[in-house]
N, CA, C and O atoms as a Maestro MAE file, in Angstrom:
{
 s_m_m2io_version
 :::
 2.0.0
}

f_m_ct {
 s_m_title
 :::
 protein
 m_atom[300] {
  # First column is atom index #
  i_m_mmod_type
  r_m_x_coord
  r_m_y_coord
  r_m_z_coord
  i_m_residue_number
  s_m_chain_name
  s_m_pdb_residue_name
  s_m_pdb_atom_name
  i_m_atomic_number
  :::
  1 25 0.750 -1.181 -0.046 1 A "MET " " N  " 7
  2 3 0.122 -0.142 -0.014 1 A "MET " " CA " 6
  3 2 0.998 1.193 0.024 1 A "MET " " C  " 6
  4 15 2.061 1.229 0.644 1 A "MET " " O  " 8
  5 25 0.489 2.289 -0.675 2 A "ILE " " N  " 7
  6 3 1.241 3.338 -0.750 2 A "ILE " " CA " 6
  7 2 0.836 4.437 0.168 2 A "ILE " " C  " 6
  8 15 -0.365 4.636 0.350 2 A "ILE " " O  " 8
  9 25 1.711 5.148 0.747 3 A "ASP " " N  " 7
  10 3 1.347 6.165 1.802 3 A "ASP " " CA " 6
  11 2 0.588 7.174 1.038 3 A "ASP " " C  " 6
  12 15 0.894 7.447 -0.123 3 A "ASP " " O  " 8
  13 25 -0.558 7.828 1.762 4 A "SER " " N  " 7
  14 3 -1.413 8.622 1.029 4 A "SER " " CA " 6
  15 2 -0.816 9.904 0.542 4 A "SER " " C  " 6
  16 15 -1.115 10.371 -0.557 4 A "SER " " O  " 8
  17 25 0.076 10.502 1.409 5 A "THR " " N  " 7
  18 3 0.920 11.866 1.023 5 A "THR " " CA " 6
  19 2 1.682 11.583 -0.302 5 A "THR " " C  " 6
  20 15 1.692 12.311 -1.294 5 A "THR " " O  " 8
  21 25 2.267 10.489 -0.153 6 A "LEU " " N  " 7
  22 3 3.151 9.963 -1.298 6 A "LEU " " CA " 6
  23 2 2.289 9.727 -2.648 6 A "LEU " " C  " 6
  24 15 2.681 10.073 -3.763 6 A "LEU " " O  " 8
  25 25 1.229 9.174 -2.419 7 A "LYS " " N  " 7
  26 3 0.425 8.747 -3.467 7 A "LYS " " CA " 6
  27 2 -0.177 10.197 -4.085 7 A "LYS " " C  " 6
  28 15 -0.166 10.277 -5.313 7 A "LYS " " O  " 8
  29 25 -0.533 10.978 -3.573 8 A "LYS " " N  " 7
  30 3 -0.931 12.459 -3.998 8 A "LYS " " CA " 6
  31 2 0.041 12.861 -4.750 8 A "LYS " " C  " 6
  32 15 -0.232 13.170 -5.910 8 A "LYS " " O  " 8
  33 25 1.331 12.949 -4.304 9 A "ILE " " N  " 7
  34 3 2.409 13.702 -4.853 9 A "ILE " " CA " 6
  35 2 2.639 12.959 -6.311 9 A "ILE " " C  " 6
  36 15 2.821 13.601 -7.345 9 A "ILE " " O  " 8
  37 25 2.610 11.634 -6.256 10 A "LEU " " N  " 7
  38 3 2.864 10.890 -7.342 10 A "LEU " " CA " 6
  39 2 1.690 11.002 -8.462 10 A "LEU " " C  " 6
  40 15 2.013 10.899 -9.645 10 A "LEU " " O  " 8
  41 25 0.420 11.197 -8.127 11 A "ILE " " N  " 7
  42 3 -0.430 11.464 -8.985 11 A "ILE " " CA " 6
  43 2 -0.719 12.730 -9.592 11 A "ILE " " C  " 6
  44 15 -1.276 12.954 -10.666 11 A "ILE " " O  " 8
  45 25 -0.256 13.524 -8.738 12 A "GLU " " N  " 7
  46 3 0.101 15.088 -9.231 12 A "GLU " " CA " 6
  47 2 1.141 15.096 -10.246 12 A "GLU " " C  " 6
  48 15 0.921 15.613 -11.341 12 A "GLU " " O  " 8
  49 25 2.264 14.556 -9.960 13 A "ALA " " N  " 7
  50 3 3.441 14.678 -10.828 13 A "ALA " " CA " 6
  51 2 3.282 13.944 -12.183 13 A "ALA " " C  " 6
  52 15 3.884 14.362 -13.172 13 A "ALA " " O  " 8
  53 25 2.543 12.946 -12.236 14 A "PHE " " N  " 7
  54 3 2.436 11.893 -13.377 14 A "PHE " " CA " 6
  55 2 1.073 12.282 -14.150 14 A "PHE " " C  " 6
  56 15 0.847 11.873 -15.288 14 A "PHE " " O  " 8
  57 25 0.379 12.929 -13.587 15 A "SER " " N  " 7
  58 3 -1.066 13.479 -14.061 15 A "SER " " CA " 6
  59 2 -1.873 12.220 -14.467 15 A "SER " " C  " 6
  60 15 -2.534 12.020 -15.486 15 A "SER " " O  " 8
  61 25 -1.638 11.412 -13.378 16 A "GLN " " N  " 7
  62 3 -2.445 9.998 -13.464 16 A "GLN " " CA " 6
  63 2 -3.607 10.063 -12.708 16 A "GLN " " C  " 6
  64 15 -3.716 11.002 -11.920 16 A "GLN " " O  " 8
  65 25 -4.535 9.204 -12.804 17 A "SER " " N  " 7
  66 3 -5.631 8.999 -11.927 17 A "SER " " CA " 6
  67 2 -5.263 8.199 -10.766 17 A "SER " " C  " 6
  68 15 -5.811 8.397 -9.682 17 A "SER " " O  " 8
  69 25 -4.377 7.317 -10.924 18 A "SER " " N  " 7
  70 3 -3.876 6.309 -9.854 18 A "SER " " CA " 6
  71 2 -2.595 6.039 -10.174 18 A "SER " " C  " 6
  72 15 -2.137 6.247 -11.298 18 A "SER " " O  " 8
  73 25 -1.830 5.480 -9.047 19 A "VAL " " N  " 7
  74 3 -0.445 4.818 -9.242 19 A "VAL " " CA " 6
  75 2 -0.534 3.567 -8.348 19 A "VAL " " C  " 6
  76 15 -1.377 3.449 -7.459 19 A "VAL " " O  " 8
  77 25 0.362 2.677 -8.636 20 A "CYS " " N  " 7
  78 3 0.473 1.430 -7.810 20 A "CYS " " CA " 6
  79 2 1.986 1.198 -7.207 20 A "CYS " " C  " 6
  80 15 2.935 1.858 -7.630 20 A "CYS " " O  " 8
  81 25 2.104 0.356 -6.339 21 A "ILE " " N  " 7
  82 3 3.315 0.131 -5.888 21 A "ILE " " CA " 6
  83 2 4.446 -0.433 -6.949 21 A "ILE " " C  " 6
  84 15 5.652 -0.191 -6.895 21 A "ILE " " O  " 8
  85 25 3.864 -1.123 -7.781 22 A "ASN " " N  " 7
  86 3 4.835 -1.648 -8.776 22 A "ASN " " CA " 6
  87 2 5.056 -0.573 -10.023 22 A "ASN " " C  " 6
  88 15 5.773 -0.926 -10.960 22 A "ASN " " O  " 8
  89 25 4.559 0.483 -10.030 23 A "ASP " " N  " 7
  90 3 4.902 1.451 -11.082 23 A "ASP " " CA " 6
  91 2 6.277 1.976 -11.053 23 A "ASP " " C  " 6
  92 15 6.834 2.184 -9.975 23 A "ASP " " O  " 8
  93 25 6.819 2.187 -12.114 24 A "SER " " N  " 7
  94 3 8.203 2.621 -12.261 24 A "SER " " CA " 6
  95 2 8.431 3.479 -13.455 24 A "SER " " C  " 6
  96 15 7.548 3.773 -14.261 24 A "SER " " O  " 8
  97 25 9.803 3.902 -13.523 25 A "ILE " " N  " 7
  98 3 10.108 4.689 -14.733 25 A "ILE " " CA " 6
  99 2 9.863 3.939 -16.149 25 A "ILE " " C  " 6
  100 15 9.758 4.528 -17.224 25 A "ILE " " O  " 8
  101 25 9.790 2.550 -15.963 26 A "ASP " " N  " 7
  102 3 9.660 1.624 -17.177 26 A "ASP " " CA " 6
  103 2 8.063 1.625 -17.523 26 A "ASP " " C  " 6
  104 15 7.626 1.413 -18.654 26 A "ASP " " O  " 8
  105 25 7.346 1.868 -16.493 27 A "THR " " N  " 7
  106 3 5.894 1.541 -16.742 27 A "THR " " CA " 6
  107 2 5.022 2.666 -16.928 27 A "THR " " C  " 6
  108 15 3.851 2.501 -17.269 27 A "THR " " O  " 8
  109 25 5.603 3.984 -16.693 28 A "ILE " " N  " 7
  110 3 4.850 5.259 -16.678 28 A "ILE " " CA " 6
  111 2 5.602 5.969 -17.799 28 A "ILE " " C  " 6
  112 15 6.748 6.394 -17.658 28 A "ILE " " O  " 8
  113 25 4.880 6.072 -18.939 29 A "ASP " " N  " 7
  114 3 5.348 6.725 -20.119 29 A "ASP " " CA " 6
  115 2 5.875 8.131 -19.885 29 A "ASP " " C  " 6
  116 15 6.910 8.573 -20.383 29 A "ASP " " O  " 8
  117 25 5.025 8.805 -19.049 30 A "GLU " " N  " 7
  118 3 5.244 10.343 -18.854 30 A "GLU " " CA " 6
  119 2 6.635 10.491 -17.909 30 A "GLU " " C  " 6
  120 15 7.148 11.605 -17.804 30 A "GLU " " O  " 8
  121 25 7.119 9.535 -17.348 31 A "TRP " " N  " 7
  122 3 8.050 9.616 -16.319 31 A "TRP " " CA " 6
  123 2 9.340 9.774 -17.020 31 A "TRP " " C  " 6
  124 15 10.055 8.773 -17.001 31 A "TRP " " O  " 8
  125 25 9.824 10.887 -17.678 32 A "ASP " " N  " 7
  126 3 11.190 11.025 -18.302 32 A "ASP " " CA " 6
  127 2 12.108 11.705 -17.108 32 A "ASP " " C  " 6
  128 15 11.696 11.860 -15.958 32 A "ASP " " O  " 8
  129 25 13.369 12.070 -17.555 33 A "SER " " N  " 7
  130 3 14.217 12.714 -16.830 33 A "SER " " CA " 6
  131 2 13.823 14.155 -16.236 33 A "SER " " C  " 6
  132 15 14.200 14.521 -15.122 33 A "SER " " O  " 8
  133 25 13.066 14.899 -17.049 34 A "MET " " N  " 7
  134 3 12.500 16.132 -16.465 34 A "MET " " CA " 6
  135 2 11.440 16.009 -15.283 34 A "MET " " C  " 6
  136 15 11.457 16.584 -14.195 34 A "MET " " O  " 8
  137 25 10.569 15.156 -15.760 35 A "LEU " " N  " 7
  138 3 9.577 14.722 -14.772 35 A "LEU " " CA " 6
  139 2 10.149 14.077 -13.309 35 A "LEU " " C  " 6
  140 15 9.647 14.230 -12.196 35 A "LEU " " O  " 8
  141 25 11.234 13.386 -13.634 36 A "HIS " " N  " 7
  142 3 11.945 12.806 -12.654 36 A "HIS " " CA " 6
  143 2 12.455 13.841 -11.506 36 A "HIS " " C  " 6
  144 15 12.366 13.697 -10.287 36 A "HIS " " O  " 8
  145 25 13.003 14.905 -12.224 37 A "MET " " N  " 7
  146 3 13.540 15.914 -11.313 37 A "MET " " CA " 6
  147 2 12.405 16.717 -10.746 37 A "MET " " C  " 6
  148 15 12.475 17.143 -9.593 37 A "MET " " O  " 8
  149 25 11.271 16.960 -11.578 38 A "GLU " " N  " 7
  150 3 10.186 17.691 -10.761 38 A "GLU " " CA " 6
  151 2 9.669 16.680 -9.582 38 A "GLU " " C  " 6
  152 15 9.402 17.206 -8.502 38 A "GLU " " O  " 8
  153 25 9.541 15.549 -9.687 39 A "LEU " " N  " 7
  154 3 9.101 14.699 -8.625 39 A "LEU " " CA " 6
  155 2 10.219 14.979 -7.521 39 A "LEU " " C  " 6
  156 15 9.852 15.483 -6.460 39 A "LEU " " O  " 8
  157 25 11.401 14.712 -7.697 40 A "ILE " " N  " 7
  158 3 12.342 14.766 -6.611 40 A "ILE " " CA " 6
  159 2 12.082 16.171 -5.857 40 A "ILE " " C  " 6
  160 15 11.902 16.186 -4.639 40 A "ILE " " O  " 8
  161 25 12.071 17.331 -6.622 41 A "ILE " " N  " 7
  162 3 11.695 18.523 -5.965 41 A "ILE " " CA " 6
  163 2 10.363 18.490 -5.173 41 A "ILE " " C  " 6
  164 15 10.333 18.999 -4.053 41 A "ILE " " O  " 8
  165 25 9.303 17.937 -5.686 42 A "ALA " " N  " 7
  166 3 8.132 17.719 -5.043 42 A "ALA " " CA " 6
  167 2 8.155 16.908 -3.672 42 A "ALA " " C  " 6
  168 15 7.528 17.223 -2.660 42 A "ALA " " O  " 8
  169 25 9.023 15.764 -3.831 43 A "LEU " " N  " 7
  170 3 9.321 15.101 -2.467 43 A "LEU " " CA " 6
  171 2 10.145 15.995 -1.326 43 A "LEU " " C  " 6
  172 15 9.814 16.072 -0.143 43 A "LEU " " O  " 8
  173 25 11.169 16.585 -1.873 44 A "GLU " " N  " 7
  174 3 11.861 17.387 -0.949 44 A "GLU " " CA " 6
  175 2 11.086 18.594 -0.445 44 A "GLU " " C  " 6
  176 15 11.339 19.094 0.651 44 A "GLU " " O  " 8
  177 25 10.093 19.081 -1.294 45 A "LYS " " N  " 7
  178 3 9.229 20.178 -0.531 45 A "LYS " " CA " 6
  179 2 8.204 19.615 0.382 45 A "LYS " " C  " 6
  180 15 7.934 20.134 1.465 45 A "LYS " " O  " 8
  181 25 7.673 18.611 -0.049 46 A "SER " " N  " 7
  182 3 6.553 17.983 0.936 46 A "SER " " CA " 6
  183 2 6.943 17.371 2.193 46 A "SER " " C  " 6
  184 15 6.295 17.449 3.237 46 A "SER " " O  " 8
  185 25 8.314 16.603 1.991 47 A "TYR " " N  " 7
  186 3 8.829 16.049 3.201 47 A "TYR " " CA " 6
  187 2 9.903 16.805 4.033 47 A "TYR " " C  " 6
  188 15 10.375 16.371 5.085 47 A "TYR " " O  " 8
  189 25 10.224 17.942 3.467 48 A "SER " " N  " 7
  190 3 11.223 18.872 3.987 48 A "SER " " CA " 6
  191 2 12.571 18.159 4.251 48 A "SER " " C  " 6
  192 15 13.107 18.088 5.357 48 A "SER " " O  " 8
  193 25 13.033 17.661 3.146 49 A "ILE " " N  " 7
  194 3 14.325 16.929 3.126 49 A "ILE " " CA " 6
  195 2 14.905 17.346 1.872 49 A "ILE " " C  " 6
  196 15 14.336 18.053 1.040 49 A "ILE " " O  " 8
  197 25 16.322 16.765 1.763 50 A "ARG " " N  " 7
  198 3 17.331 17.132 0.719 50 A "ARG " " CA " 6
  199 2 17.686 15.695 0.106 50 A "ARG " " C  " 6
  200 15 18.369 14.913 0.769 50 A "ARG " " O  " 8
  201 25 17.223 15.363 -1.144 51 A "VAL " " N  " 7
  202 3 17.596 14.008 -1.436 51 A "VAL " " CA " 6
  203 2 18.975 14.150 -2.295 51 A "VAL " " C  " 6
  204 15 19.065 14.821 -3.323 51 A "VAL " " O  " 8
  205 25 19.927 13.478 -1.759 52 A "GLU " " N  " 7
  206 3 21.357 13.505 -2.323 52 A "GLU " " CA " 6
  207 2 21.525 13.052 -3.776 52 A "GLU " " C  " 6
  208 15 20.741 12.170 -4.128 52 A "GLU " " O  " 8
  209 25 22.302 13.443 -4.582 53 A "PRO " " N  " 7
  210 3 22.323 13.164 -6.034 53 A "PRO " " CA " 6
  211 2 22.559 11.605 -6.293 53 A "PRO " " C  " 6
  212 15 22.221 11.075 -7.352 53 A "PRO " " O  " 8
  213 25 23.152 10.928 -5.265 54 A "GLU " " N  " 7
  214 3 23.391 9.593 -5.488 54 A "GLU " " CA " 6
  215 2 22.120 8.659 -5.170 54 A "GLU " " C  " 6
  216 15 22.022 7.463 -5.445 54 A "GLU " " O  " 8
  217 25 21.262 9.393 -4.594 55 A "ASP " " N  " 7
  218 3 19.863 8.678 -4.014 55 A "ASP " " CA " 6
  219 2 18.912 9.108 -5.326 55 A "ASP " " C  " 6
  220 15 18.021 8.319 -5.640 55 A "ASP " " O  " 8
  221 25 19.051 10.127 -5.966 56 A "ILE " " N  " 7
  222 3 17.954 10.432 -7.017 56 A "ILE " " CA " 6
  223 2 18.129 9.455 -7.993 56 A "ILE " " C  " 6
  224 15 17.091 8.931 -8.399 56 A "ILE " " O  " 8
  225 25 19.132 9.097 -8.449 57 A "VAL " " N  " 7
  226 3 19.388 8.029 -9.547 57 A "VAL " " CA " 6
  227 2 18.737 6.613 -9.184 57 A "VAL " " C  " 6
  228 15 18.380 5.859 -10.089 57 A "VAL " " O  " 8
  229 25 18.586 6.257 -7.775 58 A "MET " " N  " 7
  230 3 18.124 5.130 -7.516 58 A "MET " " CA " 6
  231 2 16.349 5.148 -7.357 58 A "MET " " C  " 6
  232 15 15.696 4.105 -7.312 58 A "MET " " O  " 8
  233 25 15.812 6.354 -7.293 59 A "LEU " " N  " 7
  234 3 14.533 6.431 -6.884 59 A "LEU " " CA " 6
  235 2 13.678 6.424 -8.161 59 A "LEU " " C  " 6
  236 15 13.194 7.497 -8.521 59 A "LEU " " O  " 8
  237 25 13.431 5.223 -8.936 60 A "THR " " N  " 7
  238 3 13.039 5.130 -10.152 60 A "THR " " CA " 6
  239 2 11.799 4.343 -9.974 60 A "THR " " C  " 6
  240 15 11.359 3.915 -11.041 60 A "THR " " O  " 8
  241 25 11.179 4.063 -9.025 61 A "SER " " N  " 7
  242 3 9.943 3.292 -8.893 61 A "SER " " CA " 6
  243 2 9.298 3.775 -7.782 61 A "SER " " C  " 6
  244 15 9.912 4.483 -6.983 61 A "SER " " O  " 8
  245 25 7.883 3.424 -7.585 62 A "VAL " " N  " 7
  246 3 7.121 3.819 -6.434 62 A "VAL " " CA " 6
  247 2 7.574 3.214 -5.299 62 A "VAL " " C  " 6
  248 15 7.558 3.857 -4.249 62 A "VAL " " O  " 8
  249 25 7.994 2.037 -5.324 63 A "LYS " " N  " 7
  250 3 8.475 1.172 -4.108 63 A "LYS " " CA " 6
  251 2 9.716 1.629 -3.714 63 A "LYS " " C  " 6
  252 15 9.933 1.700 -2.505 63 A "LYS " " O  " 8
  253 25 10.660 1.984 -4.576 64 A "SER " " N  " 7
  254 3 11.997 2.546 -4.303 64 A "SER " " CA " 6
  255 2 11.770 3.959 -3.573 64 A "SER " " C  " 6
  256 15 12.595 4.310 -2.729 64 A "SER " " O  " 8
  257 25 10.798 4.682 -3.842 65 A "ILE " " N  " 7
  258 3 10.780 6.021 -3.221 65 A "ILE " " CA " 6
  259 2 9.946 5.683 -1.993 65 A "ILE " " C  " 6
  260 15 10.276 6.315 -0.990 65 A "ILE " " O  " 8
  261 25 9.092 4.958 -1.872 66 A "GLN " " N  " 7
  262 3 8.444 4.774 -0.457 66 A "GLN " " CA " 6
  263 2 9.430 4.071 0.477 66 A "GLN " " C  " 6
  264 15 9.413 4.442 1.651 66 A "GLN " " O  " 8
  265 25 10.287 3.106 0.123 67 A "ASP " " N  " 7
  266 3 11.275 2.474 0.923 67 A "ASP " " CA " 6
  267 2 12.262 3.553 1.227 67 A "ASP " " C  " 6
  268 15 12.775 3.445 2.341 67 A "ASP " " O  " 8
  269 25 12.633 4.522 0.536 68 A "TYR " " N  " 7
  270 3 13.795 5.560 0.768 68 A "TYR " " CA " 6
  271 2 12.986 6.346 1.816 68 A "TYR " " C  " 6
  272 15 13.546 6.453 2.907 68 A "TYR " " O  " 8
  273 25 11.678 6.960 1.680 69 A "LEU " " N  " 7
  274 3 11.142 7.795 2.633 69 A "LEU " " CA " 6
  275 2 10.790 6.980 4.088 69 A "LEU " " C  " 6
  276 15 10.671 7.537 5.179 69 A "LEU " " O  " 8
  277 25 10.676 5.768 3.871 70 A "ASN " " N  " 7
  278 3 10.755 4.888 5.246 70 A "ASN " " CA " 6
  279 2 11.925 4.915 5.858 70 A "ASN " " C  " 6
  280 15 11.941 5.073 7.078 70 A "ASN " " O  " 8
  281 25 13.036 4.777 5.187 71 A "SER " " N  " 7
  282 3 14.393 4.567 5.552 71 A "SER " " CA " 6
  283 2 14.767 5.802 6.394 71 A "SER " " C  " 6
  284 15 15.517 5.768 7.370 71 A "SER " " O  " 8
  285 25 14.088 7.018 5.849 72 A "LYS " " N  " 7
  286 3 14.417 8.270 6.596 72 A "LYS " " CA " 6
  287 2 13.414 8.591 7.750 72 A "LYS " " C  " 6
  288 15 13.430 9.662 8.357 72 A "LYS " " O  " 8
  289 25 12.589 7.631 7.985 73 A "GLY " " N  " 7
  290 3 11.623 7.753 9.025 73 A "GLY " " CA " 6
  291 2 10.363 8.938 8.819 73 A "GLY " " C  " 6
  292 15 9.781 9.592 9.685 73 A "GLY " " O  " 8
  293 25 10.212 8.939 7.532 74 A "LEU " " N  " 7
  294 3 9.142 9.962 7.038 74 A "LEU " " CA " 6
  295 2 7.984 9.423 6.699 74 A "LEU " " C  " 6
  296 15 7.085 10.197 6.371 74 A "LEU " " O  " 8
  297 25 7.734 7.997 6.696 75 A "LEU " " N  " 7
  298 3 6.432 7.445 6.432 75 A "LEU " " CA " 6
  299 2 6.052 6.491 7.632 75 A "LEU " " C  " 6
  300 15 4.973 5.897 7.631 75 A "LEU " " O  " 8
  :::
 }
 m_bond[299] {
  # First column is bond index #
  i_m_from
  i_m_to
  i_m_order
  :::
  1 1 2 1
  2 2 3 1
  3 3 4 2
  4 3 5 1
  5 5 6 1
  6 6 7 1
  7 7 8 2
  8 7 9 1
  9 9 10 1
  10 10 11 1
  11 11 12 2
  12 11 13 1
  13 13 14 1
  14 14 15 1
  15 15 16 2
  16 15 17 1
  17 17 18 1
  18 18 19 1
  19 19 20 2
  20 19 21 1
  21 21 22 1
  22 22 23 1
  23 23 24 2
  24 23 25 1
  25 25 26 1
  26 26 27 1
  27 27 28 2
  28 27 29 1
  29 29 30 1
  30 30 31 1
  31 31 32 2
  32 31 33 1
  33 33 34 1
  34 34 35 1
  35 35 36 2
  36 35 37 1
  37 37 38 1
  38 38 39 1
  39 39 40 2
  40 39 41 1
  41 41 42 1
  42 42 43 1
  43 43 44 2
  44 43 45 1
  45 45 46 1
  46 46 47 1
  47 47 48 2
  48 47 49 1
  49 49 50 1
  50 50 51 1
  51 51 52 2
  52 51 53 1
  53 53 54 1
  54 54 55 1
  55 55 56 2
  56 55 57 1
  57 57 58 1
  58 58 59 1
  59 59 60 2
  60 59 61 1
  61 61 62 1
  62 62 63 1
  63 63 64 2
  64 63 65 1
  65 65 66 1
  66 66 67 1
  67 67 68 2
  68 67 69 1
  69 69 70 1
  70 70 71 1
  71 71 72 2
  72 71 73 1
  73 73 74 1
  74 74 75 1
  75 75 76 2
  76 75 77 1
  77 77 78 1
  78 78 79 1
  79 79 80 2
  80 79 81 1
  81 81 82 1
  82 82 83 1
  83 83 84 2
  84 83 85 1
  85 85 86 1
  86 86 87 1
  87 87 88 2
  88 87 89 1
  89 89 90 1
  90 90 91 1
  91 91 92 2
  92 91 93 1
  93 93 94 1
  94 94 95 1
  95 95 96 2
  96 95 97 1
  97 97 98 1
  98 98 99 1
  99 99 100 2
  100 99 101 1
  101 101 102 1
  102 102 103 1
  103 103 104 2
  104 103 105 1
  105 105 106 1
  106 106 107 1
  107 107 108 2
  108 107 109 1
  109 109 110 1
  110 110 111 1
  111 111 112 2
  112 111 113 1
  113 113 114 1
  114 114 115 1
  115 115 116 2
  116 115 117 1
  117 117 118 1
  118 118 119 1
  119 119 120 2
  120 119 121 1
  121 121 122 1
  122 122 123 1
  123 123 124 2
  124 123 125 1
  125 125 126 1
  126 126 127 1
  127 127 128 2
  128 127 129 1
  129 129 130 1
  130 130 131 1
  131 131 132 2
  132 131 133 1
  133 133 134 1
  134 134 135 1
  135 135 136 2
  136 135 137 1
  137 137 138 1
  138 138 139 1
  139 139 140 2
  140 139 141 1
  141 141 142 1
  142 142 143 1
  143 143 144 2
  144 143 145 1
  145 145 146 1
  146 146 147 1
  147 147 148 2
  148 147 149 1
  149 149 150 1
  150 150 151 1
  151 151 152 2
  152 151 153 1
  153 153 154 1
  154 154 155 1
  155 155 156 2
  156 155 157 1
  157 157 158 1
  158 158 159 1
  159 159 160 2
  160 159 161 1
  161 161 162 1
  162 162 163 1
  163 163 164 2
  164 163 165 1
  165 165 166 1
  166 166 167 1
  167 167 168 2
  168 167 169 1
  169 169 170 1
  170 170 171 1
  171 171 172 2
  172 171 173 1
  173 173 174 1
  174 174 175 1
  175 175 176 2
  176 175 177 1
  177 177 178 1
  178 178 179 1
  179 179 180 2
  180 179 181 1
  181 181 182 1
  182 182 183 1
  183 183 184 2
  184 183 185 1
  185 185 186 1
  186 186 187 1
  187 187 188 2
  188 187 189 1
  189 189 190 1
  190 190 191 1
  191 191 192 2
  192 191 193 1
  193 193 194 1
  194 194 195 1
  195 195 196 2
  196 195 197 1
  197 197 198 1
  198 198 199 1
  199 199 200 2
  200 199 201 1
  201 201 202 1
  202 202 203 1
  203 203 204 2
  204 203 205 1
  205 205 206 1
  206 206 207 1
  207 207 208 2
  208 207 209 1
  209 209 210 1
  210 210 211 1
  211 211 212 2
  212 211 213 1
  213 213 214 1
  214 214 215 1
  215 215 216 2
  216 215 217 1
  217 217 218 1
  218 218 219 1
  219 219 220 2
  220 219 221 1
  221 221 222 1
  222 222 223 1
  223 223 224 2
  224 223 225 1
  225 225 226 1
  226 226 227 1
  227 227 228 2
  228 227 229 1
  229 229 230 1
  230 230 231 1
  231 231 232 2
  232 231 233 1
  233 233 234 1
  234 234 235 1
  235 235 236 2
  236 235 237 1
  237 237 238 1
  238 238 239 1
  239 239 240 2
  240 239 241 1
  241 241 242 1
  242 242 243 1
  243 243 244 2
  244 243 245 1
  245 245 246 1
  246 246 247 1
  247 247 248 2
  248 247 249 1
  249 249 250 1
  250 250 251 1
  251 251 252 2
  252 251 253 1
  253 253 254 1
  254 254 255 1
  255 255 256 2
  256 255 257 1
  257 257 258 1
  258 258 259 1
  259 259 260 2
  260 259 261 1
  261 261 262 1
  262 262 263 1
  263 263 264 2
  264 263 265 1
  265 265 266 1
  266 266 267 1
  267 267 268 2
  268 267 269 1
  269 269 270 1
  270 270 271 1
  271 271 272 2
  272 271 273 1
  273 273 274 1
  274 274 275 1
  275 275 276 2
  276 275 277 1
  277 277 278 1
  278 278 279 1
  279 279 280 2
  280 279 281 1
  281 281 282 1
  282 282 283 1
  283 283 284 2
  284 283 285 1
  285 285 286 1
  286 286 287 1
  287 287 288 2
  288 287 289 1
  289 289 290 1
  290 290 291 1
  291 291 292 2
  292 291 293 1
  293 293 294 1
  294 294 295 1
  295 295 296 2
  296 295 297 1
  297 297 298 1
  298 298 299 1
  299 299 300 2
  :::
 }
}
């Protein structure tokens, strides 16, 4: 199950009606490099964090983003 705040951010970023935990950069056509950076910025603003460059490249799926936020104690 996706955290409700995260789900809202993802739906807004991707202009989708829904997202699932298995969605990734490979399954969402709109998820390109520009949208990826917009998503990272939205995450940083919403969760008041700074995502390090080495982490940005790893956050390419809904699950990896949720796991990352969990590891930071934000979910």
